[in-house]
TIGU-179257 format. One line per 2 residues: number of its first residue (from 1); their letters; for each residue x, y, z of C-alpha. Coordinates in steps of 0.001 Angstrom, whole numbers, plus 500000, padded with zeros to 6 digits. Example, Ala and Ser with C-alpha at 12.3 -4.5 7.8 and 13.67 -1.06 7.14 Angstrom:
BEGIN
1) as) 512300,495500,507800; 513670,498940,507140
***
This chain:
BEGIN
1) xx) 270678,720895,223230; 267678,720945,225600
3) xx) 265241,720460,222748; 267142,717433,221489
5) xx) 267149,715814,224946; 263443,716466,225395
7) xx) 262637,714886,222073; 264721,711862,223015
9) xx) 262875,711430,226320; 259502,711675,224628
11) xx) 260565,709084,222087; 261373,706627,224885
13) xx) 258605,707297,227449; 255473,707848,225397
15) xx) 255454,704357,223824; 256189,702844,227227
17) xx) 253273,704611,228935; 250784,704544,226096
19) xx) 251623,701254,224445; 248845,698862,223442
21) xx) 248631,696271,226256; 245632,693930,226732
23) xx) 244573,693516,230382; 241689,691070,229964
25) xx) 243408,687929,228627; 245983,687969,231410
27) xx) 243285,688022,234106; 241349,684963,232898
29) xx) 243667,682315,234344; 243870,684016,237729
31) xx) 240272,685212,238035; 238654,681960,236970
33) xx) 240538,680015,239631; 240137,682624,242381
35) xx) 236417,683136,241838; 235651,679424,241518
37) xx) 237633,678667,244682; 235897,681470,246576
39) xx) 232444,680316,245444; 233211,676686,246377
41) xx) 234467,677657,249847; 231487,679906,250527
43) xx) 229105,677168,249329; 230659,674684,251767
45) xx) 230410,677180,254597; 226802,678057,253777
47) xx) 225800,674382,253685; 227565,673608,256975
49) xx) 226087,676704,258641; 222547,675713,257662
51) xx) 223118,672182,258963; 224236,673668,262289
53) xx) 221267,676040,262360; 218853,673148,261882
55) xx) 220272,671530,265022; 219345,674735,266877
57) xx) 215875,674926,265275; 216974,678063,263476
59) xx) 215822,679101,260015; 218153,677939,257220
61) xx) 218787,680632,254627; 220335,680047,251214
63) xx) 221799,682778,249023; 223006,682006,245522
65) xx) 225695,683854,243580; 223749,684966,240517
67) xx) 226472,686756,238582; 229984,688131,238796
69) xx) 230948,691062,236580; 234594,691989,236915
71) xx) 235707,695243,235293; 239270,696450,234776
73) xx) 240634,699742,233518; 244118,701111,232986
75) xx) 244716,704796,232304; 248137,706216,231444
77) xx) 249319,709688,230755; 252468,711727,230224
79) xx) 253162,715459,230548; 256138,717457,229331
81) xx) 256864,721122,229994; 259790,723469,229684
83) xx) 261001,727059,229519; 263739,728466,227328
85) xx) 265273,731715,228509; 267030,734284,226451
87) xx) 270727,734779,226706; 270154,737682,229066
89) xx) 267631,735887,231299; 268504,735073,234889
91) xx) 266350,731928,235287; 268089,729817,232714
93) xx) 266536,726912,230863; 263965,724772,232694
95) xx) 262285,721504,231774; 259784,719089,233442
97) xx) 258599,715597,232594; 255814,713645,234369
99) xx) 253804,710488,233910; 250937,708628,235648
101) xx) 249183,705292,235516; 245849,704428,237186
103) xx) 244721,700767,237449; 241172,699964,238616
105) xx) 239702,696564,239508; 235968,696883,240228
107) xx) 234033,693577,240403; 230264,693587,240932
109) xx) 228771,690480,242545; 225018,689818,242534
111) xx) 223394,687619,245188; 219919,686093,244924
113) xx) 218113,684837,248061; 216688,681387,247335
115) xx) 213054,681692,248375; 209596,681041,247038
117) xx) 207252,678112,246692; 209343,676311,244077
119) xx) 212453,676406,246237; 210559,675240,249339
121) xx) 208932,672428,247405; 212328,671301,246136
123) xx) 213695,671422,249672; 210980,669254,251251
125) xx) 210194,666899,248344; 211855,663475,248632
127) xx) 214649,662870,246160; 213623,660665,243267
129) xx) 214881,657124,244084; 215981,656859,240465
131) xx) 218495,659679,240990; 219884,657986,244095
133) xx) 220518,654738,242238; 222009,656619,239305
135) xx) 224554,657956,241795; 225244,654369,242843
137) xx) 225897,653591,239195; 228423,656435,239079
139) xx) 230453,654826,241863; 229130,656231,245145
141) xx) 229376,653522,247843; 225989,651931,248529
143) xx) 226392,651876,252307; 227311,655568,252439
145) xx) 224799,656894,249908; 221770,654878,250998
147) xx) 222588,655467,254659; 222444,659206,254024
149) xx) 219534,659505,251598; 216861,656957,252590
151) xx) 214582,656516,255579; 213811,652915,254740
153) xx) 214320,650237,252104; 211249,648116,251468
155) xx) 210016,648934,254970; 213335,648194,256738
157) xx) 214188,651410,258586; 217323,653530,258721
159) xx) 218611,655641,261630; 216486,658755,262113
161) xx) 215735,661572,264530; 212088,662424,265118
163) xx) 210742,664642,267866; 214127,664792,269557
165) xx) 214272,661003,269911; 217114,659212,268185
167) xx) 216050,655870,266755; 218807,653526,265662
169) xx) 218637,651732,262354; 217208,648243,262137
171) xx) 220012,645656,262254; 218750,644268,258943
173) xx) 219188,647676,257329; 222850,647957,258335
175) xx) 223602,644384,257254; 221846,644888,253918
177) xx) 223859,648039,253132; 227151,646316,253939
179) xx) 226256,643420,251661; 225061,645736,248883
181) xx) 228423,647493,248993; 230215,644173,248493
183) xx) 227836,643241,245685; 228395,646670,244138
185) xx) 232175,646200,244199; 231705,642867,242440
187) xx) 229658,644601,239714; 226639,642402,240380
189) xx) 224023,645105,240976; 222867,647755,238552
191) xx) 220005,649838,237258; 218513,650743,233933
193) xx) 215581,652848,232782; 213017,651188,230543
195) xx) 210139,652652,228557; 206720,651666,229847
197) xx) 203584,651254,227739; 202332,654589,229053
199) xx) 205373,656302,227454; 206783,656976,230917
201) xx) 210174,655769,232075; 210452,653045,234703
203) xx) 213627,652414,236690; 214600,648788,237156
205) xx) 217067,647504,239761; 218585,644161,238890
207) xx) 220950,641634,240426; 223310,639971,237980
209) xx) 223481,636228,238602; 225349,635110,235476
211) xx) 229152,634836,235774; 229062,635850,239423
213) xx) 230993,634074,242179; 229047,631776,244463
215) xx) 229718,633910,247528; 228275,636966,245753
217) xx) 225150,634992,244851; 224786,634067,248505
219) xx) 225063,637721,249488; 222428,638667,246911
221) xx) 220058,636113,248415; 220806,637460,251878
223) xx) 219987,641018,250750; 216668,639773,249366
225) xx) 215913,638140,252699; 216933,641124,254825
227) xx) 214958,643582,252719; 211987,641236,252279
229) xx) 212363,641186,248503; 210929,638425,246343
231) xx) 213322,635429,246664; 215211,634489,243507
233) xx) 213979,637467,241515; 216587,639436,239564
235) xx) 214608,642494,238403; 212747,644868,240690
237) xx) 210754,647970,239799; 212077,650945,241735
239) xx) 209402,653041,243443; 208968,655561,246235
241) xx) 207065,654204,249228; 207470,654346,253035
243) xx) 206122,650804,253364; 207047,647450,251933
245) xx) 206468,647095,248211; 204588,644407,246405
247) xx) 205903,641417,244493; 208751,642469,242200
249) xx) 208881,645984,243665; 211794,647668,245434
251) xx) 210201,650366,247617; 212544,653197,248632
253) xx) 211460,655782,251194; 213915,658461,250126
255) xx) 214634,661562,252165; 214154,665143,251133
257) xx) 217081,667518,251095; 215818,669008,254361
259) xx) 215659,665549,255966; 219183,664782,254796
261) xx) 220473,667959,256414; 218557,667223,259617
263) xx) 220037,663733,259746; 223486,665250,259195
265) xx) 222900,667707,262048; 222342,664841,264493
267) xx) 226086,664112,264283; 227142,667549,265543
269) xx) 229137,667641,268779; 226930,670188,270527
271) xx) 228792,672178,273244; 228017,671103,276787
273) xx) 226581,674496,277800; 224160,674311,274879
275) xx) 223086,670865,276031; 222425,672178,279495
277) xx) 220365,675174,278413; 218590,672977,275810
279) xx) 219083,675550,273065; 220142,672808,270664
281) xx) 217805,670115,269448; 218374,667096,271738
283) xx) 219003,663650,270294; 219176,661687,273557
285) xx) 222427,659962,272683; 223358,657280,275167
287) xx) 227105,657446,274491; 229523,660391,274353
289) xx) 230701,661547,270888; 234302,660362,271357
291) xx) 233209,656746,271838; 230584,656579,269069
293) xx) 231419,655037,265681; 229626,657810,263793
295) xx) 229944,657757,259987; 230255,661562,259994
297) xx) 231136,664107,262639; 231022,667890,263033
299) xx) 233263,669243,265790; 232654,672313,267935
301) xx) 234793,674582,270097; 235485,678129,271213
303) xx) 238627,678589,269122; 238747,678776,265353
305) xx) 240247,675559,263921; 243468,675749,261944
307) xx) 243057,672598,259833; 239442,672508,258696
309) xx) 237790,671494,255457; 234946,673891,256296
311) xx) 234379,675986,259415; 231613,678382,260456
313) xx) 230934,680462,263541; 227523,680317,265209
315) xx) 226479,681487,268668; 230017,682228,269879
317) xx) 231239,678751,268909; 233033,677356,265903
319) xx) 231733,674277,264078; 233940,672502,261611
321) xx) 234755,669416,259588; 238311,668194,259948
323) xx) 240346,668200,256751; 241559,664664,257536
325) xx) 237998,663326,258009; 237323,662149,254479
327) xx) 234011,660473,255403; 232458,663706,256648
329) xx) 233992,665647,253760; 232406,663212,251332
331) xx) 229029,663513,253082; 229108,667312,253070
333) xx) 230044,667342,249392; 227194,664924,248658
335) xx) 224700,667213,250419; 225900,670049,248184
337) xx) 225535,667796,245160; 221952,666894,246142
339) xx) 221052,670536,245596; 221617,669937,241899
341) xx) 219340,666857,241981; 216407,668773,243457
343) xx) 214353,671396,241697; 215282,674364,243881
345) xx) 215318,677022,241186; 212755,679770,240924
347) xx) 211135,681548,238008; 209823,684324,240237
349) xx) 211278,687820,240188; 213268,687898,243404
351) xx) 215024,690802,245079; 218659,691124,244094
353) xx) 221490,692138,246371; 224300,693740,244392
355) xx) 227460,694702,246272; 230167,696562,244340
357) xx) 233489,695328,245759; 236025,698169,245550
***
């Protein structure tokens, strides 16, 4: 009888413990989402932290996630033992049955510090004006994008911080951006890349006058006047220059990625004690943060925020972007996107930091 029961148990348990089950396919849906969400959150936090550090004249450090290798293993086993006594034995019949299962999840994540001449050059080189206007073509608002990425348009200057002195934008610059946004919404401004005789590509900015409402035409003329562009001209050659361009030229003094982050850092609400000890880079603002119509804003406080789009801790204070502040969220996301527009990669053999997460 005991042998029959043992055989029956083995028939039921061994297939259950040793059956052919695939682990990998079931992990794809979960792992892809979890890893992508974790990388996105850490990227936001790293970008915000470096913006904060620039306000404190601290060294920004960037670390890239080079690879993620996630390994899984499942080991199962079963053991059966028993003793059959003779009819004269005093111990009687004895049987034992055991099983085990061991599941292991062992991801290995490799980090690469972003350093070297190529990365530094990409960080401090102005963004190609052509890439900025391509982003306008993709739908980014002209007033937001140009306000964040350019120092001047055809010599008309944007808001900037130099040497701790905050210089407001020229009134003509602000008016021109507002009008360009309205012209953009009307579909009357665009850009195309043409082939020059030297086999190089030339970006052309053009204003569309045909089939455009009269009020839009008036705004186009006003933009030409404010930015000192050639009156009545529809096509302008896009170029990088900190000064006014020549006839038929649209000179854009674009910012580097480092300048964009520095400009972003000027909107941080620096704690009062850091203002007093002058540990943070001063901007000599004439009005308190709560009464300024800033396009973006980074808050600060002692307590960790509960509703933040991104939050980092630095020097015993928390700095964060509110989840309801869509303007600042858009600006922070754009800064992250600008990393893909600049050549910040490196062909050098860099040290790797590999941390097995167990």
